[in-house]
Residue, then its C-alpha position, 0 to 999 in steps of 0.5 A: x500500500x502506498x504512503x498516500x493510501x495509508x495516510x488516506x486510510x488513517x485520516x478516514x478512520x480518524x474522521x470516522x471517530x474510530x480513534x477518539x482517545x476514550x479509554x476502552x476499559x471500565x466505563x467511569x461512573x457519573x451522576x447527572x440530573x434527569x429532566x425532573x431533577x432526579x440524579x441518575x448514576x451510571x453505576x446503577x446499570x453497570x454490570x447488569x445492562x448494556x448501556x448506550x450513552x448518547x451525547x446530543x444537543x438540541x441545535x444538532x441536526x444529525x442528532x435530530x435524525x438519530x433520536x427517533x431511531x434511538x427511541x425505536x431501539x430502546x422500545x425494542x430491546x429495553x426488556x432484554x436489558x438495554x438502557x439508553x441514557x441521553x446526555x444533553x450537551x446544551x449549555x445555559x443558552x439552549x438547555x430550556x429547549x431540551x425537555x420540549x425536544x424530548x417531548x417532541x420525539x417522545x423519548x422514553x429513556x432518561x434524558x440527562x443534563x450536563x450543562x457544566x460538560x463534566x461528563x461530556x469532557x470525560x467521555x466525549x472530549x472532542x464534543x462531537x454530536x451526536x456521539x454514542x458510547x456503547x458499554x457491555x454488561x461487564x461495564x467496559x466500553x465496547x464501542x464509540x461512534x461519532x456522528x450520524x448518517x441515515x443507515x447508521x442505526x442498522x449497525x448500532x442495532x447489530x452492535x447492541x444485539x451482539x452485546x445483549x446476546x453475550 
């Protein structure tokens, strides 16, 4: 393979979010408030559920395209042990729009607020939106995916199903 082809491949993989710098070990615990002000701890789910952390924002168009697919995925697999935690990256200027957007898309999984970007900085330091972190039942980070294009939900569902079947 030529040096140019190698460079192009490495560049493509980096842009696709494959090398996001996130440690693939045990998922670090966090607590964030949901839309009702109740704290939600990641550790409540680690070790017994497959967890998908979805970082999104109200101002993000690809996020809007992905949200209905995440709700469908949650409805289909939550009885099998899938937990989705939607972490809003909206700051003080747009956080008031989070609850209306969640209602518009009829999101039934917990929506968490991270106005101070503590968890975003830990899991999603590039602040990509959307950004998904898939955590296996053993509590380790299995996969991360940056961005969303139509059809990506099929690969995400296959990944979730594979982790649930383990």
